[in-house]
Every structure is written in structure tokens, then in C-alpha cells.
N, C-alpha and C positions, 0 to 999 in steps of 0.2 A: 579573530573569529569570535572569541568569547565576548569582546566588547560589542561587536555587531549584534549578537544575540541578546545581550543585556539591554542595549538601546532599543531594539525591536520590542523586547518585553515591556520596557517602560512606556513606550508609545502605546502598545496594546492596552496596558493597565490603565493608562490615563484616559484613553478613548472609551474604554469600558466604563469607567467611573462617570464620564460625561454622559454616555448614552444610556446608562442604567436608569436615569431619571425618566427616560422616554421609551425605553425598550424593555421587553420582558426577558428575564433571566430563565433560560431553559436548561434542563438536565435530562439526559437520556442514558439508559444502560441496557445492554443486551448481550447476546452471545450466539455464535454459530457452532454447530457440531458438523465437522466435515470429514468425508471419507479419506481425503488426502489434502495436503496443503501445497498448492501450486501458485507461484508468484511470478508474473511477467514471463511466462513460458518455461519456468524452471521448477522442477519438483523440489520441495523443501523438506517435508516430513510425511509420514504416514498419517493415519487418522488423528485428528486434533480437535481440541476445544478452543474456541477463539472469542474471548470476552472483549467487550468494548464499552467505553463510557465517554460521554461528551458533555461539555458545558459551553453554552453559547449565549451571547448577548449582542444585540445589534447585528453587525456583520462579522463579528469576531467569534472564534471558537477555539477551545482547547480540548483535545481529546487524547485518550489513551487506548491502545489496542494491543492485544497479546495473542500468542499462539503457543499452546503447550501440547506436545505429542502425548497421546493417551497411553500408548505402550512404547516407551522410549525416552531418551534423555533430552531431546531437543526443545529449546524454549526461546521465544522471541518476545521482546517488549518494545513498543514504539510509542513515541509521543509526538503529537502534531499541533502546531500553532497555525491558525489560518484566518484569512480575511476574505470575505466575498462582497462584491458590490454588483448588483444586477447579474449579468451572465459571466462576469469575470471573477476568478478566485486566485488567491496567492497563498502558498502554503510552505512552511518549513517543517520538515520531519526529521526526527532523531530515531534512527534504527539501531537496535541492539540485538544481534543474532547469536551472541556468544554464550548464551545460557546453557549450563549443564551439558557440555559437549560429550562427556563420558561419565563413567561411574565415579571417577576421581577427578573432578573438574580442576583445572589449573586456575589459581586465583588471578593469574595475569589476564584472564578473560573476563574479569569482574565488571559489573555494570558501572562502577564508579571510576573506571579507567577510560578517559576520553578517547584514547587512541583505538579503543575497541568499538567505537560507535561510527555510524555513517550518517552524515548530515546531507539532506537533500532539499533543494529549492524547486518548487513546482509552480507552474502557471497553467491555469485551466480556463477554457472559454467554451460556452455553449452558443451555437448560432441562434440568433433571435428569430427563428422561423418555426412557427407552430407545426407546420407540415414537414419540417426537416430539422429536428432538434439535435444535430450532430454535435458531439462533445469532442474537443481537442485538448490535449495536454502535452506539456513538455516538462521533463523531470531531470535535474542535473545533480549528481553527487558533488558537492562543492568542498567538502572537508571530511576529515576522519579517516577511517580505514579503507580508503579507496586507492591506496598506492598500488603500483603494479609490480611489487617484488615477487620474484619467482620462488615459490616454496616447493617446487616439485610437482604441484598439482595445478597451479595457476597457469592459464594459457596466455598470460599477458607478457609484456616485454621484459620485466624484471629490472628496470632502472630506478625503482623506488619513488618515482614522481606520481603526483595525483593524476588519475586517469580522467577525472571529470566525466565519469560514466554517465551516458545520457540515454534516456528512454522516452520515446514519443508514442502517443497512442491516439487513435480516433475510435470513437464508439457511437453506436446509433441504437437508441431504444425504440421498440415498436411492440405491438401486441397482436396476438391471434386469439380471438374469442376471450377467454378469461386467463390466458397465459401471457405473462409479461416476458418479453425477449430483449436481449441486448447483444448486438454483434460488435466485436472489437477487433482491431488490427493494431499491433504494436511492433516497434522496431527500435534498434539501437543505431546511433549515427556513426560510431567508430569503435575501435578495439577498446575493451574495458571489462567491466564487471560481467556483462551479459554475453559477450561473444568476442571472437577474434578479429572481426571486421564489421563494417556496416552491414546490417542484415535484418530481415523480418524475423522476429523471434516469438511472436505471440499472435495466433489466430484463434479467436474464441467466439463461442456462442453460448449464452447463458439463458436458461428458461426458469422462471419463477412462478409459483402458483400457491394459493392458499387452499389447503384441503380441509373441508368442513368436518369437524369431529362431532360437535353438538350444535344446537341452535345458537349458543352463545360463545362457542370456542372454535377457532380455526387454526390449523398448524401451517405456518409458512415453510415451504420446501423449495429447493432449487437444484437444478442439474446443470453442469457446465462441461462442455467439451472444449479442450484446449490443445492446439497443435503448435509445435515449435519446429519449423523446417530448417533451422540453421544446421550446417553440415556436421557440427560437433554434438548435436542433439538428435535431430530427426526423430522426435518423440511425439507421442500423443497421450492425452490424459482424459479421463472422464471422472468428474468430481460430483458427488452428491452431498447435499447439505440440508440441515434443519436449522431454522432461526428460532431462537428462544426469547 
């Protein structure tokens, strides 16, 4: 797995060097402040600050994203390497959820321990239709801490093998007046990280709008309602956020 990532990195670096002569290097940074952190239909933390930074050139991008609970110990740091060409995107993500689990964190959960990471490969595609820009994605955990050992809380089988936990999603953007909306439907294809069997786990609707504060400053805000109908969850969330 490490060799695969190294080869992929070398290819990206080489292509970036070649394309840098004809493509502009872009860098962006920002952050969201959210009332709670919900990911793929599952509640992760209470209110959190979520910074992000991205470097891109040509069709390649390297980004970092994090979430830190405002009042609490939970922390997540993710890195993403991606390539996009037209309406197609390919992404590898390194997830690390093990940060500061309690007041006395166990060093065995440390960031530099590869077994405490999750590696995911993703493919995304946007239909080339202006009147129907439906986005489709498939995401598979291919390495890392996705084994299904039963620790007393895990609903998985407990045989220690990789689950290859899979999440697929369809989303559709649209607008009503000056409000941008995005409807999404997500599911898992088999028992794994997300559920005990194939199931719809994420039904969401997100609304985004810029609130004018002064003539030269507007504040982007968003609200998102998320439902998880899986029988082990049967939960619903409403998240409010501010983009900085």
C-alpha cells in the first residue's frame, strides 16, 4: 500500500511540474464553524471549528481538512490527493479520527501510527447536462483501520478482515431565488463501518445563502437537515454553519 501511494505521489509531482509551466498554481484557505459535525449520516461531535486549505495546479490538488470540537476532546485531521479531468474526479483520502479521545490520550492512537488511519479511494462524476447536473460518487475504504474486529461496541463481524466499507452518494444542486440548495442521498452497499447491512444512511438537504452585512461584506451561512433511517440509527440532525 505504501509503495502504491509513493508511486501515485511521484506521478502527481511529475505531472504538476510539467503542467506548472502552463497552469496557474492556486492556494485557498478557509474554515467553517458548525453547530455539530455530522458525516455520512452519523453524528461525530458537538459544535466544532473546521479549517481547510488546498493547493491546486492543473487538474491536481492536495488539501488538508480538520475538525476540532469546541468544547470537548475530539479531533480529526484528513489529507486528500486528487485529480480531476472534465466531469470526472479521482481522490485518495487519509482519515485520522483518533485525536485526543479523552483527557489522557493513549499514544497508541497517535497520528504517526499508520494502523490508526483510514485510507479511502473515491471516484466522482457529474452528469454533463446543464439542466440536470447530478453528481455521483463511490467511496471505498481500501486500507487502514477498517478491519471488523469486535471491540464490544462494533456492530461488525469481528473476524479482523478489512471490510472495504463502501459509501455511494448522489447529489443534485439547485437554487430558489438567492438560496443555493443541494439534495443528497447516500447509502452503504454492505456491512461495514456505516451499518450492519446494505442500507440508505444519509438523506440530506443543504441550503446556503450569503447574508449582506455591509455594502462590501457578506457572511456565508448554511443550514443542513440530515436523516439516517438505518435501523440502528433512526436519527435526524439539523446543522447550522458559518463559512469564514
